[in-house]
C-alpha positions as CSV (number, residue, x, y, z in Angstrom):
1,M,58.7,200.4,253.8
2,S,57.1,199.0,257.0
3,K,54.9,201.3,259.2
4,H,57.7,201.3,261.8
5,Q,60.3,202.7,259.4
6,I,60.9,206.3,258.5
7,S,62.4,207.8,255.4
8,R,66.0,209.0,255.4
9,R,64.8,212.6,255.0
10,S,62.6,212.3,258.1
11,A,65.4,210.8,260.0
12,L,67.7,213.6,259.1
13,K,65.1,216.1,260.1
14,L,64.7,214.5,263.5
15,F,68.4,214.5,263.9
16,G,68.6,218.1,262.9
17,A,65.9,219.0,265.4
18,A,67.7,217.0,268.1
19,T,70.9,218.8,267.3
20,A,69.1,222.2,267.7
21,T,67.5,221.0,271.0
22,L,70.9,219.9,272.4
23,A,72.4,223.2,271.3
24,M,69.6,225.0,273.1
25,G,70.5,223.3,276.3
26,G,74.1,224.5,276.4
27,V,75.6,226.7,279.1
28,V,76.2,230.3,278.1
29,P,78.8,232.1,280.2
30,I,77.7,235.5,279.0
31,T,74.5,237.6,279.0
32,A,73.0,237.4,275.6
33,C,69.3,237.8,276.6
34,S,66.5,239.6,274.9
35,T,66.4,242.3,277.5
36,H,68.6,244.1,279.9
37,K,65.7,245.4,282.0
38,G,65.8,244.1,285.5
39,E,69.3,242.7,285.1
40,K,72.1,243.7,287.3
41,L,74.5,245.0,284.7
42,S,78.2,245.4,285.5
43,K,79.0,248.9,286.5
44,K,82.7,248.1,285.8
45,R,82.6,247.0,282.2
46,L,79.9,246.5,279.6
47,V,80.8,244.9,276.2
48,F,78.3,245.0,273.3
49,F,78.9,242.5,270.5
50,F,77.6,241.3,267.2
51,T,78.7,237.9,265.9
52,G,78.0,235.7,262.9
53,T,80.2,232.7,263.4
54,G,81.4,233.3,266.9
55,N,84.7,235.2,266.5
56,S,83.5,238.5,268.0
57,L,81.6,236.6,270.6
58,Y,84.7,234.8,271.7
59,V,86.5,238.2,272.0
60,A,83.6,239.6,274.0
61,K,83.7,236.7,276.4
62,S,87.4,237.1,276.9
63,L,86.9,240.8,277.8
64,V,84.4,240.1,280.5
65,A,86.0,236.9,281.9
66,D,87.3,238.6,285.0
67,G,84.3,240.8,285.5
68,G,81.8,242.6,283.4
69,T,78.8,241.9,281.2
70,A,78.6,241.0,277.5
71,L,75.4,242.0,275.7
72,S,74.2,241.0,272.3
73,I,73.4,243.9,269.9
74,P,70.7,242.0,267.9
75,Q,68.9,241.2,271.2
76,L,69.2,244.8,272.6
77,L,67.7,246.2,269.4
78,K,64.4,244.7,270.5
79,E,64.3,247.2,273.4
80,K,63.3,250.8,273.6
81,D,65.6,251.9,276.4
82,L,69.2,251.8,275.2
83,N,70.9,254.1,277.7
84,F,74.0,252.6,279.3
85,E,76.3,253.7,282.0
86,A,79.4,252.0,283.2
87,D,83.1,252.7,284.1
88,E,84.1,251.0,280.9
89,I,82.1,250.4,277.7
90,G,83.3,248.3,274.8
91,L,82.1,247.3,271.3
92,V,83.2,244.2,269.5
93,Y,82.2,243.4,265.9
94,P,83.4,241.9,262.7
95,K,84.9,243.9,259.8
96,Y,82.8,244.1,256.7
97,R,83.3,246.7,254.1
98,E,82.5,249.1,257.0
99,I,80.8,248.9,260.3
100,P,78.0,246.3,260.0
101,E,74.5,247.8,259.5
102,I,73.2,246.2,262.7
103,V,76.0,247.8,264.7
104,K,75.4,251.2,263.1
105,E,71.7,250.9,263.9
106,F,72.6,250.2,267.6
107,L,75.0,253.1,267.7
108,T,72.4,255.4,266.3
109,R,69.9,254.5,269.0
110,A,72.1,253.9,272.0
111,Q,73.4,256.4,274.5
112,F,76.6,255.8,276.4
113,K,78.1,257.3,279.5
114,C,81.5,256.0,280.7
115,D,85.1,257.0,281.6
116,Y,86.7,254.7,279.0
117,F,85.2,253.6,275.7
118,F,87.0,251.0,273.5
119,G,86.4,248.9,270.4
120,V,87.8,245.6,269.1
121,I,87.3,244.6,265.4
122,T,87.7,241.0,264.3
123,Y,88.9,240.7,260.7
124,G,90.1,238.2,258.2
125,R,92.6,240.0,256.0
126,H,93.2,243.8,256.4
127,L,91.8,246.5,258.7
128,R,92.5,249.5,256.4
129,N,90.9,252.6,258.1
130,D,88.2,250.7,260.1
131,A,89.4,251.8,263.5
132,Q,89.2,255.5,262.5
133,T,85.7,254.8,261.1
134,L,84.6,253.8,264.6
135,V,86.3,256.8,266.2
136,D,84.5,259.1,263.7
137,A,81.1,257.4,264.3
138,M,81.4,257.8,268.1
139,K,82.5,261.4,267.7
140,E,79.1,262.2,266.3
141,K,77.7,260.9,269.6
142,K,80.2,263.0,271.6
143,V,81.9,259.8,272.9
144,K,85.7,259.8,272.9
145,V,87.1,256.4,271.8
146,A,90.2,255.7,273.9
147,Y,91.2,252.4,272.4
148,V,90.6,250.5,269.1
149,N,92.4,247.3,268.1
150,G,91.9,244.4,265.8
151,V,92.2,240.6,266.0
152,K,93.0,238.7,262.9
153,M,90.8,235.5,262.7
154,A,89.3,233.2,260.2
155,D,87.5,235.1,257.4
156,N,84.0,233.6,257.0
157,R,83.3,234.9,253.5
158,L,82.3,231.7,251.8
159,Q,82.3,233.4,248.4
160,R,86.1,233.9,248.5
161,F,87.6,231.7,251.2
162,D,87.8,228.0,251.9
163,M,86.8,227.5,255.5
164,A,89.0,224.4,255.8
165,Q,92.0,226.4,254.7
166,E,91.1,229.2,257.0
167,L,91.2,226.9,260.0
168,K,94.7,225.7,258.9
169,E,96.0,229.2,258.4
170,N,94.8,230.7,261.7
171,D,96.9,229.6,264.7
172,P,94.6,229.4,267.8
173,A,97.6,230.2,270.0
174,K,98.4,233.4,268.1
175,I,94.7,234.4,268.2
176,D,94.5,233.8,272.0
177,A,97.8,235.7,272.5
178,A,96.4,238.7,270.5
179,I,93.2,238.7,272.5
180,A,95.1,238.4,275.8
181,A,97.2,241.4,274.8
182,I,94.0,243.4,274.1
183,V,92.4,242.4,277.4
184,K,95.6,243.6,279.2
185,D,95.5,246.9,277.3
186,V,91.9,247.5,278.2
187,D,92.4,246.5,281.8
188,A,95.2,249.1,282.0
189,R,92.9,251.6,280.1
190,K,95.5,252.1,277.4
191,Q,95.1,254.9,274.9
192,F,95.6,253.5,271.4
193,V,94.0,253.5,268.0
194,I,95.4,251.0,265.5
195,T,96.4,252.3,262.1
196,P,96.7,250.2,258.9
197,D,99.8,248.2,258.7
198,G,101.4,249.1,255.4
199,E,99.5,249.6,252.2
200,A,96.3,247.5,252.0
201,P,95.6,245.8,248.7
202,A,93.2,247.4,246.2
203,H,89.6,247.0,247.1
204,R,87.8,244.2,245.2
205,P,84.0,244.3,245.0
206,H,82.2,241.4,246.6
207,A,78.8,240.6,248.1
208,R,79.3,243.2,250.9
209,E,79.8,246.0,248.4
210,H,76.2,247.1,249.2
211,N,75.0,247.8,252.7
212,F,71.9,245.6,252.4
213,V,70.8,242.8,250.0
214,G,67.8,240.6,250.0
215,A,68.3,237.3,251.7
216,D,66.7,235.5,248.8
217,E,69.2,237.1,246.5
218,M,72.1,236.5,248.8
219,F,71.6,232.7,249.4
220,E,70.3,229.6,247.6
221,I,68.6,227.0,249.7
222,T,69.1,223.5,248.1
223,D,67.0,220.4,248.3
224,A,69.4,219.2,251.0
225,C,67.4,221.3,253.5
226,I,65.6,219.2,256.1
227,G,63.7,222.1,257.8
228,C,65.6,221.8,261.1
229,S,65.1,225.6,261.8
230,I,68.7,226.3,262.8
231,C,68.9,229.0,260.2
232,E,65.9,230.6,261.9
233,Y,67.6,230.8,265.2
234,V,71.0,232.1,264.1
235,C,69.8,234.9,261.8
236,P,70.1,238.3,263.5
237,R,67.6,239.8,261.0
238,G,64.9,237.1,261.2
239,C,65.2,236.4,257.5
240,Y,64.3,232.7,257.7
241,S,61.1,230.7,258.1
242,V,60.5,227.0,257.6
243,E,57.5,226.1,255.4
244,N,56.7,222.5,254.4
245,D,60.0,221.2,255.9
246,H,62.0,223.6,253.8
247,A,63.7,226.9,254.8
248,K,62.7,230.1,253.1
249,A,64.7,233.3,253.1
250,Q,63.3,236.7,252.7
251,G,63.9,240.2,254.0
252,M,67.1,242.3,254.1
253,C,70.2,240.3,254.9
254,E,73.0,241.4,257.2
255,Q,75.4,239.2,255.2
256,C,76.9,237.8,258.4
257,L,76.7,234.3,256.9
258,A,75.6,232.7,260.2
259,C,72.9,230.8,258.4
260,A,75.1,229.2,255.8
261,Q,77.9,228.5,258.3
262,A,75.6,226.8,260.8
263,C,73.4,224.7,258.5
264,P,74.1,221.1,259.4
265,Q,73.1,219.9,255.9
266,L,75.3,222.4,254.0
267,A,72.0,223.4,252.3
268,I,72.5,227.2,252.3
269,A,75.1,228.6,249.9
270,P,75.9,232.1,248.6
271,T,74.5,232.7,245.1
272,E,77.8,234.3,244.1
273,G,79.6,231.1,244.6
274,D,81.1,228.9,247.3
275,A,84.9,228.4,247.6
276,N,84.4,225.1,249.4
277,P,80.8,223.9,249.6
278,K,81.8,221.1,252.0
279,A,83.5,223.3,254.6
280,R,81.9,225.5,257.1
281,Y,83.1,227.5,260.1
282,R,82.2,228.3,263.7
283,N,84.7,229.6,266.2
284,P,85.8,226.5,268.1
285,N,85.4,228.2,271.5
286,V,81.7,229.2,270.8
287,S,78.7,226.8,270.8
288,L,75.8,226.9,268.4
289,R,73.6,227.6,271.4
290,E,75.6,230.8,272.2
291,I,75.1,232.1,268.6
292,E,71.4,231.3,268.7
293,R,71.0,233.2,272.0
294,A,72.9,236.1,270.7
295,N,71.1,236.4,267.3
296,S,67.7,234.8,267.4
297,Q,64.7,236.9,266.7
298,M,62.5,234.1,267.8
299,K,61.4,233.2,271.3
300,L,64.0,230.8,272.8
């Protein structure tokens, strides 16, 4: 190899870094900053969201498209002052076995004052009693939940579902119609809490059976890793670091799968198995940059 040539691995790393840099330069139409201090937050509508692959972020963006502010929960948790007041306050998050741990942490610390509180849950298969779980959680904070609904979208659990098939099975037009209907309901301040549609299938244990699991237990990082650092930026728990051009996972994992889904080299895979190791997912209406800004525990 001549002195002017670089190895394939080095070239891939440069490409990955360039991809991350380009993503960092994207335009973000929401507020997903590391602080709300000094910001002019909407007094009309505040929407707090948590996202792994962009589904909940897309819903949050839709809810504030005509006025309001969307705020990232992982970024807000860096702050001490979590007191919020607005005419309308909403919460958007993905369905896990129950409310995601990071959302529960936010709800424990935050205080809300509003005339209308609503929730939207993104899910892949069934809602079961998830809406009532949110109502009960907010009741402990003496906040009446006026509206809870769900949006069926791609299920990002790589252990069980093929992401390529998920894209085929989820009609974007139907998803947009469902979101538009929810936005209309919220605009009208509708009173509604969704109940399970029929009998949900029996619960089958999977990786989210436990609230927390170590990131090093949850994921395997293969030799395909080029150390591009994208996993560092999309992880809401700060579980990743890059050492000697190779990512390392440690710490308690939120199990959002953002790291595996965003890895450009497909180098991060669940240890429990991967339904399709060659297929990954990000909501087509959300950029990598937006997920990084929403989740990163690093300085952007």
